[in-house]
C-alpha positions as a printed NumPy array, in Angstrom:
array([[  6.329,  32.127, -16.93 ],
       [  9.205,  31.317, -14.67 ],
       [ 12.867,  32.457, -16.127],
       [ 13.97 ,  29.454, -13.67 ],
       [ 12.226,  26.817, -15.456],
       [ 14.715,  26.777, -18.524],
       [ 17.753,  25.654, -16.332],
       [ 15.635,  23.095, -14.37 ],
       [ 14.222,  21.705, -17.821],
       [ 17.749,  21.156, -19.066],
       [ 18.396,  19.413, -15.802],
       [ 15.374,  17.252, -16.216],
       [ 16.203,  16.408, -19.819],
       [ 19.752,  15.199, -18.82 ],
       [ 18.578,  12.884, -16.051],
       [ 17.778,   9.211, -16.833],
       [ 14.424,   7.615, -16.943],
       [ 14.856,   5.951, -13.531],
       [ 16.   ,   9.155, -12.114],
       [ 13.026,  10.989, -13.403],
       [ 10.719,   8.603, -11.983],
       [ 12.091,   8.834,  -8.642],
       [ 11.732,  12.465,  -8.772],
       [  8.238,  12.56 ,  -9.833],
       [  7.225,   9.784,  -7.141],
       [  8.813,  12.036,  -4.436],
       [  7.184,  15.093,  -5.429],
       [  3.708,  13.312,  -5.818],
       [  3.451,  13.973,  -9.356],
       [  0.286,  12.075, -11.222],
       [  0.854,   9.621, -13.936],
       [ -0.628,  12.009, -16.515],
       [ -0.403,  15.663, -15.402],
       [ -1.104,  17.148, -18.819],
       [  2.786,  18.232, -19.585],
       [  3.978,  18.318, -23.138],
       [  7.518,  18.614, -22.737],
       [ 10.412,  19.314, -20.087],
       [  9.668,  23.062, -19.751],
       [  6.107,  21.923, -18.775],
       [  7.613,  19.489, -16.137],
       [ 10.133,  22.375, -14.759],
       [  7.56 ,  24.91 , -14.502],
       [  5.025,  22.463, -12.645],
       [  7.943,  21.709, -10.067],
       [  8.514,  25.2  ,  -9.41 ],
       [  5.006,  26.175,  -8.736],
       [  4.614,  27.066,  -5.212],
       [  1.713,  24.545,  -4.495],
       [  4.339,  21.69 ,  -5.881],
       [  7.092,  23.237,  -3.64 ],
       [  4.865,  23.361,  -0.73 ],
       [  3.842,  19.61 ,  -1.027],
       [  7.899,  18.848,  -1.249],
       [  8.965,  20.665,   1.921],
       [  6.987,  18.453,   4.529],
       [  8.881,  15.589,   3.134],
       [ 12.299,  16.612,   4.107],
       [ 13.972,  15.275,   6.952],
       [ 15.297,  17.516,   9.696],
       [ 19.08 ,  17.191,   8.51 ],
       [ 17.581,  17.905,   4.793],
       [ 15.625,  20.878,   5.973],
       [ 18.674,  22.206,   7.74 ],
       [ 20.902,  21.614,   4.842],
       [ 18.544,  23.5  ,   2.472],
       [ 18.412,  26.398,   4.83 ],
       [ 22.381,  26.472,   4.698],
       [ 22.158,  26.38 ,   1.064],
       [ 20.028,  29.392,   1.188],
       [ 22.553,  31.231,   2.952],
       [ 25.057,  30.409,   0.457],
       [ 26.611,  27.386,   2.341],
       [ 27.236,  23.969,   1.098],
       [ 24.404,  21.563,   1.595],
       [ 26.873,  18.953,   2.608],
       [ 26.148,  15.261,   2.541],
       [ 22.185,  16.022,   2.047],
       [ 22.799,  17.649,  -1.274],
       [ 22.217,  14.375,  -3.197],
       [ 18.809,  14.172,  -1.661],
       [ 17.947,  17.781,  -2.338],
       [ 19.021,  17.155,  -6.01 ],
       [ 16.725,  14.257,  -6.187],
       [ 13.886,  16.516,  -5.2  ],
       [ 14.835,  19.094,  -7.859],
       [ 15.055,  21.813,  -4.967],
       [ 18.706,  22.879,  -5.944],
       [ 20.069,  24.422,  -9.152],
       [ 23.543,  23.394, -10.55 ],
       [ 25.561,  25.589,  -8.139],
       [ 23.815,  24.007,  -5.169],
       [ 21.49 ,  27.018,  -4.208],
       [ 17.669,  26.758,  -4.051],
       [ 15.725,  27.817,  -7.011],
       [ 14.403,  31.237,  -6.212],
       [ 10.785,  29.88 ,  -5.981],
       [ 12.084,  27.36 ,  -3.516],
       [ 14.11 ,  30.194,  -1.764],
       [ 10.608,  32.125,  -1.372],
       [  8.948,  29.072,   0.04 ],
       [ 11.506,  28.903,   2.813],
       [ 10.454,  32.451,   4.386],
       [  9.525,  32.116,   7.996],
       [ 10.972,  28.289,   8.368],
       [ 13.185,  27.809,  11.088],
       [ 16.348,  25.836,  11.131],
       [ 15.633,  22.436,  12.971],
       [ 19.4  ,  22.016,  13.905],
       [ 20.929,  18.714,  14.666],
       [ 19.759,  16.997,  17.668],
       [ 22.033,  14.327,  19.346],
       [ 19.606,  11.658,  20.382],
       [ 21.249,   8.872,  22.947],
       [ 20.535,   5.322,  22.023],
       [ 17.815,   3.852,  24.065],
       [ 18.609,   2.118,  27.356],
       [ 18.262,  -1.82 ,  27.787],
       [ 14.935,  -2.991,  28.879],
       [ 14.805,  -4.662,  32.319],
       [ 13.902,  -8.297,  32.531],
       [ 10.481,  -7.235,  33.56 ],
       [  9.927,  -4.767,  31.067],
       [ 11.213,  -7.073,  28.303],
       [  8.861,  -9.679,  29.51 ],
       [  5.697,  -7.368,  29.316],
       [  6.959,  -6.266,  25.73 ],
       [  7.486,  -9.866,  24.634],
       [  3.725, -10.717,  25.903],
       [  2.64 ,  -7.593,  23.935],
       [  4.326,  -8.842,  20.846],
       [  2.714, -12.03 ,  21.228],
       [ -0.679, -10.903,  21.727],
       [ -0.359,  -8.516,  18.851],
       [  0.658, -11.46 ,  16.485],
       [ -2.027, -13.612,  17.716],
       [ -4.828, -10.936,  17.241],
       [ -3.629, -10.073,  13.84 ],
       [ -3.664, -13.686,  12.767],
       [ -7.258, -13.762,  14.015],
       [ -8.05 , -10.732,  12.348],
       [ -6.697, -12.128,   8.953],
       [ -8.618, -15.558,   9.478],
       [-11.778, -13.479,   9.639],
       [-10.939, -11.343,   6.842],
       [-10.263, -14.598,   4.594],
       [-13.885, -15.459,   5.236],
       [-15.406, -12.104,   4.623],
       [-13.378,  -9.127,   4.142],
       [-14.665,  -6.355,   6.173],
       [-15.464,  -2.765,   5.427],
       [-12.905,   0.181,   5.915],
       [-13.868,   4.057,   5.966],
       [-12.092,   6.545,   4.036],
       [ -9.088,   6.864,   6.245],
       [ -8.333,   3.227,   6.089],
       [ -9.486,   2.376,   9.541],
       [-12.074,  -0.141,  10.403],
       [-15.718,   0.787,  10.453],
       [-17.602,   1.303,  13.72 ],
       [-20.063,  -1.691,  12.745],
       [-17.158,  -3.839,  12.023],
       [-15.057,  -3.041,  14.99 ],
       [-18.543,  -3.994,  17.117],
       [-18.748,  -7.598,  15.37 ],
       [-14.922,  -7.962,  15.851],
       [-15.177,  -7.039,  19.372],
       [-17.921,  -9.405,  19.922],
       [-15.675, -12.116,  18.257],
       [-13.346, -11.381,  21.705],
       [-10.878,  -9.085,  19.524],
       [ -9.373,  -5.92 ,  21.447],
       [-10.708,  -3.443,  19.01 ],
       [ -8.423,  -0.587,  20.551],
       [ -5.462,  -2.064,  18.543],
       [ -7.042,  -3.045,  15.253],
       [ -6.188,  -0.043,  13.149],
       [ -2.646,  -0.081,  14.117],
       [ -2.376,  -3.718,  13.544],
       [ -4.176,  -3.235,  10.096],
       [ -1.542,  -0.76 ,   9.104],
       [  0.965,  -3.117,  10.005],
       [ -0.241,  -6.165,   8.033],
       [ -0.671,  -3.695,   4.964],
       [  3.031,  -2.544,   5.403],
       [  4.009,  -6.224,   5.508],
       [  1.926,  -6.916,   2.345],
       [ -0.197,  -9.454,   4.226],
       [ -3.297,  -7.538,   3.381],
       [ -4.161,  -4.889,   0.894],
       [ -7.269,  -2.388,   1.419],
       [ -8.978,  -2.862,  -1.946],
       [-12.484,  -1.335,  -2.981],
       [-12.841,  -0.07 ,   0.461],
       [-12.16 ,  -3.502,   1.96 ],
       [ -9.556,  -5.399,   3.955],
       [ -8.469,  -8.593,   1.914],
       [ -5.722, -11.101,   2.904],
       [ -3.   , -11.603,   0.38 ],
       [ -1.193, -14.741,  -0.837],
       [  1.644, -13.605,   1.52 ],
       [ -0.894, -13.291,   4.352],
       [ -1.9  , -16.698,   3.836],
       [  1.572, -18.198,   4.033],
       [  2.08 , -16.024,   7.03 ],
       [ -0.784, -17.292,   8.814],
       [  0.714, -20.737,   8.439],
       [  4.088, -19.943,   9.716],
       [  5.599, -20.511,  13.244],
       [  5.234, -17.383,  15.777],
       [  8.782, -16.521,  15.462],
       [  8.72 , -16.317,  11.745],
       [  5.626, -14.452,  11.896],
       [  7.232, -11.686,  14.242],
       [ 10.064, -11.49 ,  12.321],
       [  8.385, -10.911,   9.006],
       [  6.094,  -8.065,  10.63 ],
       [  9.096,  -6.474,  12.406],
       [ 11.326,  -6.407,   9.246],
       [  8.301,  -5.028,   7.329],
       [  7.802,  -2.583,   9.824],
       [ 11.49 ,  -1.266,   9.577],
       [ 11.512,  -1.32 ,   5.713],
       [  8.532,   1.081,   5.659],
       [  9.924,   3.661,   8.066],
       [  9.935,   7.14 ,   6.768],
       [ 13.26 ,   8.389,   5.677],
       [ 13.452,  10.934,   8.555],
       [ 13.237,   7.715,  11.061],
       [ 15.563,   5.606,   8.999],
       [ 19.315,   5.66 ,  10.041],
       [ 22.441,   5.453,   7.684],
       [ 22.957,   1.848,   8.531],
       [ 19.48 ,   0.5  ,   7.391],
       [ 18.014,   0.238,  10.752],
       [ 16.125,   3.318,  12.564],
       [ 17.138,   6.205,  14.781],
       [ 16.362,   6.153,  18.633],
       [ 12.712,   6.455,  19.26 ],
       [ 12.971,   9.714,  21.312],
       [ 14.199,  11.499,  18.099],
       [ 11.209,  10.365,  16.037],
       [  8.999,  13.199,  16.902],
       [ 11.214,  15.669,  14.974],
       [ 12.303,  13.612,  12.427],
       [ 10.159,  15.643,   9.879],
       [ 10.031,  19.131,  11.241],
       [  8.253,  20.893,   8.201],
       [  5.288,  18.383,   8.075],
       [  2.411,  19.634,  10.235],
       [  0.863,  15.793,  10.342],
       [  4.099,  14.397,  11.499],
       [  3.558,  14.715,  15.398],
       [  0.503,  12.271,  14.889],
       [  2.375,  10.119,  12.305],
       [  5.283,   9.423,  14.75 ],
       [  2.733,   8.6  ,  17.764],
       [  1.188,   6.112,  15.474],
       [  4.65 ,   4.738,  14.543],
       [  5.792,   4.386,  18.14 ],
       [  2.411,   2.71 ,  18.99 ],
       [  2.958,   0.14 ,  16.251],
       [  6.584,  -0.306,  17.46 ],
       [  5.272,  -0.884,  21.17 ],
       [  2.456,  -3.334,  19.747],
       [  5.474,  -5.16 ,  18.014],
       [  7.424,  -5.382,  21.161],
       [ 10.353,  -3.213,  19.588],
       [  9.807,  -0.185,  22.49 ],
       [  9.115,  -1.29 ,  26.121],
       [  6.588,   0.54 ,  27.992],
       [  9.149,   2.698,  29.543],
       [ 10.845,   3.588,  26.338],
       [ 13.642,   0.99 ,  26.835],
       [ 14.839,  -1.564,  24.188],
       [ 14.478,  -5.256,  24.578],
       [ 17.346,  -7.557,  23.254],
       [ 15.555,  -8.621,  20.033],
       [ 14.669,  -5.106,  18.848],
       [ 18.779,  -3.989,  18.982],
       [ 19.538,  -5.69 ,  15.826],
       [ 16.92 ,  -4.369,  13.682],
       [ 17.6  ,  -0.801,  14.88 ],
       [ 21.348,  -1.437,  13.887],
       [ 20.074,  -2.432,  10.418],
       [ 20.574,  -6.06 ,  10.81 ],
       [ 18.481,  -9.153,  10.309],
       [ 15.784,  -9.85 ,  12.78 ],
       [ 16.864, -12.309,  15.375],
       [ 13.562, -13.419,  17.757],
       [ 15.635, -15.842,  19.769],
       [ 15.542, -13.661,  22.805],
       [ 11.981, -13.068,  22.156],
       [ 10.818, -16.504,  21.819],
       [ 12.546, -17.45 ,  24.987],
       [  9.864, -15.478,  26.626],
       [  6.879, -16.944,  24.829],
       [  4.881, -20.04 ,  25.683],
       [  5.881, -23.306,  23.581],
       [  3.572, -24.217,  20.934],
       [  1.923, -27.699,  20.725],
       [  1.177, -29.751,  17.844],
       [ -1.493, -31.914,  19.668],
       [ -5.019, -31.508,  20.803],
       [ -7.73 , -33.48 ,  22.805],
       [-11.041, -34.379,  20.948],
       [-13.891, -34.76 ,  23.089],
       [-17.529, -36.409,  22.614],
       [-19.251, -33.141,  23.141],
       [-17.608, -32.448,  19.386],
       [-15.103, -29.943,  20.882],
       [-11.435, -29.957,  20.653],
       [ -8.793, -28.431,  23.12 ],
       [ -5.448, -27.164,  22.539],
       [ -3.203, -27.363,  25.739],
       [ -1.354, -24.533,  24.704],
       [ -0.73 , -22.091,  21.562],
       [ -1.529, -24.482,  18.653],
       [  1.272, -24.651,  15.917],
       [  0.15 , -21.925,  13.273],
       [ -0.199, -24.267,  10.366],
       [ -2.363, -26.636,  12.714],
       [ -4.593, -24.036,  13.867],
       [ -5.348, -22.663,  10.26 ],
       [ -6.5  , -25.819,   9.322],
       [ -8.35 , -26.707,  12.041],
       [-10.363, -23.693,  12.069],
       [-11.423, -24.666,   8.553],
       [-13.253, -27.558,  10.071],
       [-14.008, -26.022,  13.454],
       [-15.073, -22.672,  14.859],
       [-12.582, -21.416,  17.567],
       [-14.889, -20.859,  20.625],
       [-12.082, -19.303,  23.142],
       [ -8.581, -18.234,  22.623],
       [ -5.82 , -18.04 ,  25.073],
       [ -2.934, -20.206,  25.847],
       [ -5.1  , -23.285,  26.163],
       [ -7.877, -22.574,  22.917],
       [-11.194, -24.626,  22.507],
       [-12.91 , -25.444,  19.078],
       [-16.131, -26.708,  18.212],
       [-17.254, -28.917,  15.228],
       [-20.732, -28.258,  13.656],
       [-22.327, -29.523,  10.475],
       [-21.755, -25.911,   9.152],
       [-18.287, -25.845,   9.74 ],
       [-17.453, -29.217,   8.617],
       [-19.558, -28.544,   5.302],
       [-17.403, -25.129,   4.899],
       [-14.248, -27.052,   5.203],
       [-15.603, -29.434,   2.338],
       [-16.32 , -26.378,   0.227],
       [-12.687, -25.317,   0.687],
       [-11.383, -28.771,  -0.616],
       [-11.386, -31.01 ,   2.481],
       [-12.519, -34.553,   1.83 ],
       [-13.636, -37.08 ,   4.578],
       [-10.623, -39.005,   4.231],
       [ -8.381, -35.87 ,   4.534],
       [-10.026, -34.466,   7.672],
       [-10.051, -37.73 ,   9.419],
       [ -6.38 , -38.237,   8.622],
       [ -5.566, -34.698,   9.795],
       [ -7.564, -35.05 ,  13.292],
       [ -6.264, -38.572,  13.724],
       [ -2.773, -37.481,  13.264],
       [ -3.046, -34.453,  15.852],
       [ -5.349, -35.89 ,  18.263],
       [ -4.275, -37.392,  21.678],
       [ -7.709, -39.092,  22.221],
       [ -8.256, -40.504,  18.939],
       [-11.624, -39.497,  17.151],
       [-14.472, -39.711,  19.029],
       [-17.588, -41.632,  17.47 ],
       [-19.883, -38.449,  17.496],
       [-17.244, -36.385,  15.311],
       [-16.559, -39.301,  13.004],
       [-20.181, -39.643,  12.38 ],
       [-20.845, -35.836,  11.954],
       [-17.747, -35.9  ,   9.332],
       [-19.266, -38.959,   7.451],
       [-23.031, -37.685,   7.564],
       [-21.994, -34.099,   6.235],
       [-19.653, -35.858,   3.383],
       [-22.613, -38.019,   2.297],
       [-24.684, -34.781,   1.683],
       [-21.781, -32.65 ,   0.221],
       [-21.947, -32.8  ,  -3.614],
       [-25.521, -33.718,  -3.833],
       [-26.065, -30.577,  -5.966],
       [-23.818, -30.062,  -8.998],
       [-23.28 , -26.792, -10.359],
       [-21.887, -26.43 , -13.936],
       [-21.681, -24.271, -17.103],
       [-24.013, -25.645, -19.692],
       [-23.149, -25.367, -23.425],
       [-25.302, -22.222, -24.024],
       [-23.145, -20.192, -21.528],
       [-25.524, -20.355, -18.938],
       [-25.523, -22.443, -15.703],
       [-27.149, -25.981, -14.802],
       [-27.964, -27.273, -11.453],
       [-28.393, -30.852, -10.981],
       [-28.809, -33.268,  -8.185],
       [-29.575, -36.984,  -7.618],
       [-32.106, -36.028,  -4.637],
       [-35.224, -34.451,  -6.404],
       [-36.344, -33.175,  -3.183],
       [-33.598, -30.592,  -3.257],
       [-34.494, -29.759,  -6.721],
       [-37.83 , -29.088,  -5.885],
       [-36.624, -27.013,  -2.655],
       [-34.394, -24.92 ,  -4.374],
       [-36.97 , -24.083,  -7.167],
       [-39.391, -22.737,  -4.72 ],
       [-36.961, -21.064,  -2.08 ],
       [-37.501, -17.343,  -1.98 ],
       [-33.883, -16.55 ,  -1.11 ],
       [-32.96 , -17.992,  -4.509],
       [-35.351, -15.939,  -6.502],
       [-32.493, -13.466,  -7.867],
       [-31.109, -16.467,  -9.745],
       [-33.848, -16.761, -11.967],
       [-33.466, -20.77 , -11.69 ],
       [-36.404, -22.638, -13.767],
       [-36.842, -26.162, -14.3  ],
       [-35.499, -27.908, -17.279],
       [-35.635, -31.815, -17.464],
       [-34.288, -33.117, -14.548],
       [-32.488, -30.009, -13.201],
       [-32.592, -26.332, -13.025],
       [-30.927, -23.644, -15.246],
       [-30.157, -20.084, -15.095],
       [-28.245, -17.352, -17.247],
       [-26.549, -16.24 , -13.948],
       [-22.78 , -17.194, -14.075],
       [-21.718, -20.61 , -12.308],
       [-19.709, -19.162,  -9.427],
       [-22.487, -16.811,  -8.427],
       [-25.02 , -19.444,  -8.511],
       [-22.422, -22.013,  -6.718],
       [-22.057, -19.484,  -3.665],
       [-25.673, -18.403,  -3.559],
       [-26.524, -21.937,  -3.059],
       [-23.582, -22.453,  -0.464],
       [-24.624, -19.662,   1.383],
       [-28.212, -20.978,   1.684],
       [-26.605, -24.256,   2.773],
       [-27.3  , -26.352,  -0.02 ],
       [-24.632, -29.134,  -0.401],
       [-23.622, -27.746,  -3.851],
       [-20.145, -28.519,  -5.465],
       [-18.745, -26.652,  -8.294],
       [-17.896, -28.754, -11.237],
       [-15.119, -27.884, -13.959],
       [-15.311, -28.247, -17.651],
       [-13.79 , -31.625, -17.741],
       [-16.645, -33.101, -15.013],
       [-14.384, -33.166, -12.177],
       [-15.031, -31.155,  -8.942],
       [-13.238, -27.825,  -8.399],
       [-12.628, -25.616,  -5.234],
       [-14.5  , -22.182,  -5.571],
       [-12.736, -19.172,  -4.913],
       [-14.975, -16.625,  -3.764],
       [-12.781, -13.744,  -3.396],
       [ -9.622, -13.834,  -5.507],
       [ -6.574, -13.006,  -3.833],
       [ -5.471,  -9.55 ,  -4.368],
       [ -1.679,  -8.76 ,  -5.149],
       [ -0.124,  -5.739,  -3.161],
       [  1.979,  -3.045,  -4.59 ],
       [  5.4  ,  -3.649,  -3.08 ],
       [  6.184,  -1.087,  -0.151],
       [  9.412,  -0.118,  -1.59 ],
       [  8.111,   1.27 ,  -5.026],
       [  5.275,   3.272,  -6.342],
       [  2.025,   2.278,  -7.998],
       [  2.277,   5.389, -10.523],
       [  3.802,   4.113, -13.871],
       [  5.737,   7.118, -15.119],
       [  6.699,   5.403, -18.213],
       [  4.28 ,   6.731, -20.862],
       [  4.777,  10.378, -19.146],
       [  8.86 ,  10.224, -19.333],
       [  8.285,   8.76 , -23.167],
       [  6.093,  11.793, -24.016],
       [  8.579,  14.42 , -22.726],
       [ 11.38 ,  12.522, -24.48 ],
       [  9.417,  12.853, -27.706],
       [  9.095,  16.379, -27.407],
       [ 12.973,  16.903, -26.604],
       [ 14.251,  18.591, -29.825],
       [ 17.925,  18.987, -30.805],
       [ 17.608,  22.674, -30.27 ],
       [ 16.59 ,  23.442, -26.895],
       [ 17.337,  27.267, -27.095],
       [ 14.973,  27.695, -30.19 ],
       [ 12.414,  25.723, -28.294],
       [ 12.945,  28.018, -25.331],
       [ 12.453,  31.05 , -27.342],
       [  9.259,  29.904, -28.876],
       [  7.812,  29.13 , -25.431],
       [  9.056,  32.606, -24.247],
       [  7.495,  34.265, -27.345],
       [  4.153,  32.41 , -27.154],
       [  3.684,  33.364, -23.329],
       [  4.601,  36.827, -23.824],
       [  1.756,  37.11 , -26.708],
       [ -0.805,  35.667, -24.52 ],
       [ -0.027,  38.123, -21.841],
       [  0.401,  41.072, -24.018],
       [  3.815,  41.423, -22.362],
       [  6.611,  43.938, -23.312],
       [  9.636,  42.079, -24.622],
       [ 12.984,  43.385, -24.747],
       [ 14.493,  41.366, -27.803],
       [ 17.896,  41.318, -29.453],
       [ 17.771,  40.873, -33.382],
       [ 20.358,  39.852, -35.462],
       [ 20.987,  42.019, -38.603],
       [ 22.21 ,  40.908, -41.87 ],
       [ 25.404,  42.771, -41.324],
       [ 26.087,  40.561, -38.468],
       [ 25.464,  43.065, -35.738],
       [ 22.607,  43.117, -33.492],
       [ 20.   ,  45.567, -32.345],
       [ 17.816,  45.772, -29.306],
       [ 14.17 ,  46.566, -29.516],
       [ 11.401,  47.016, -26.849],
       [  8.263,  45.399, -28.254],
       [  4.86 ,  45.099, -27.061],
       [  3.987,  41.595, -28.407],
       [  0.683,  41.29 , -30.147],
       [  0.831,  38.128, -32.533],
       [  2.968,  35.148, -33.487],
       [  2.391,  32.95 , -36.616],
       [  4.115,  31.83 , -39.658],
       [  7.551,  32.159, -37.845],
       [  7.086,  35.691, -37.411],
       [  6.703,  37.766, -34.34 ],
       [  4.558,  40.863, -34.379],
       [  4.798,  43.886, -32.082],
       [  4.462,  47.6  , -31.464],
       [  8.057,  49.369, -31.159],
       [  7.693,  51.188, -27.804],
       [ 10.704,  53.681, -28.979],
       [  9.571,  54.238, -32.687],
       [  5.751,  53.673, -31.76 ],
       [  5.461,  51.689, -35.273],
       [  4.237,  48.152, -35.752],
       [  7.129,  45.624, -36.493],
       [  7.357,  42.145, -37.674],
       [ 10.426,  40.128, -36.941],
       [ 11.529,  36.706, -38.167],
       [ 11.781,  34.566, -35.111],
       [ 15.055,  33.119, -36.724],
       [ 16.658,  36.355, -36.274],
       [ 15.779,  36.873, -32.821],
       [ 18.993,  36.003, -30.502],
       [ 17.364,  36.537, -27.135],
       [ 14.186,  37.749, -25.509],
       [ 13.12 ,  38.685, -22.165],
       [  9.815,  39.907, -20.466],
       [ 10.378,  43.691, -19.137],
       [  9.15 ,  43.957, -15.555],
       [  6.201,  46.381, -15.157]])
C-alpha cells in the first residue's frame, strides 16, 4: 500500500464534487471503478498504469512544468492544470510514483511558433473552393444517412462496402472519414450502434445557408480541439506547432495530421500552410466571420426549371432549405453548380410517407419553378396521391396490428406476398391482422411499395419515424456520470481520517504478513515502540509477534498512535 495515498486522499476529500468529476474525467476513470473510499481512489490514481495514461494527456508546456517541479522548481502558470490531474502534492512537487514515471522523459521546452502568413488570393480561392466542396459533400452524406444510416467499423470510419456505395453515388470517398469526424464533433451526427445517424441539430444544419453551415462546422472544430492546440485566448496556436503539442503521446503525430487535414477541408489552412482571411478571427478566439469566404463562393439560387421529362434543373447551388425539401420529392441525379433532379413514382411516394400531400407538393414546386408545373409532373403527383393511403395500418384493441384497404386486390396481394411472410399476416373479416407491432408492419409494407399510411389512436394519419433521432453528448462534457461514485466516497468519509487510515494500514500489513513498527500509548501517558510481525486483526485488536522479545502480543488498536511498514 502506497504511503503517499494518505495525503492525496486528504486532498481528494477536500475537493468539491465538480472538481472531482473533472479530475476523474481527465484521468479516464470508469463510472464504477469499485472504490470504497478516498483511500482507494488515491491509491488507484497513484498506480503506475494510471499515471502512464495521464502523462500523454499533458500539453508541451504542462510536461515541461512537471519536469521543472520534479527538479524542485516552481511549476508556474501550469500548476493549476497539474493539480487538476492530481499529479502534484501540496508543496507542488510530483508524487513519488509520478516522479518515477518521469524517468527517461525529455523536456519538450518552449518553442515559439510564428503566426501563419496571410494566404495569397489564389491560395485563398482554392481554400474557399475546398471549404465549399467539403460542406456540400457533408450535406450529401447526411442526406443519405437520414434515409439509411450506414455502417461504421470499430474505429469509427466508414466500412469499405459503404464507401463503395457512396463512391457510386458520386461522393469523394477519400475525404469521407475526416468529414464524419467533423460532423460528430459538431453534433450533427452520432455514431450509435456502429451506425452513423443524423441528429436534430444535423437536420437543422442541412436547412441552413452555406455561410451558416460553414460557421457552425468551423466553430465546432475549434471547440473540440485538444488542449495542447488551444491558445489562451480561446483560439488555436499556429498550425506549424500542432505536431509537438502533446509530446508524450505516441499517438499524437497521427492525430495532429488528422486535425490539420480537417482544418484544410474546412478552408482554415491553405494548401501552402498560409491562413485565409476568414480563419484569422477563429484562430484569435473570436466569432466566425464567413463574409470573406462567401465572397468567393457561387451565389445560391432559389428557383428551378421543371421540365416535361420529369426532371428539374437548378441553375446554381440551390438554397439548402429548398434542396432538402426538393430531395424528398425527387432523386438528385447530378451535383455541381447546376444540379439536376428526377421525379419518379417512388420518390413522390416517399415524400408522402414523410408527410407531404398533393396540395403541399404542388404549392412548393409552383413557388420555386421558373417554368410552372409541367402536366406530366402534375399527373404523376396526382396519381401517386390517389394511391397513397389505400392501405391503413393501425393498432387494434388486442394489442396487435390491423391492416385494412378499400381495394380488395391489395388485401389479397399482401396476404400472399412471400416477402411479408415474417409479419405473420392472416385474414380477418375485411382486413389482415398480426401480432407484430404497428410501426414494423407499416415500414415493411412501405418497403414492399404498398401505399401504406400509419393511423394513430384518434383515427388520423401520422407520419412514421423509422429511426428516432439520437441525442449527442455535448462535446464539452463527458458521458460518464460520476455522481454515484462521488456520493459513495463521501458516504465513507468518516470524521476521523487518522483512525480510518490506521485501520487501513493495519489491514494491509496483516494481509501481506508485513513487519510493522508501531508506537503504542501506555496508561501513564508515555509511548513505547514495538517491532511486530502482524498476524491478525479483529475485535479492535492487533495481533503479532514481537521481534525483539520473540513473544506473541495483542494490542488494542485504540492504543496505537502510529504504524509504519518496515522495509525488508
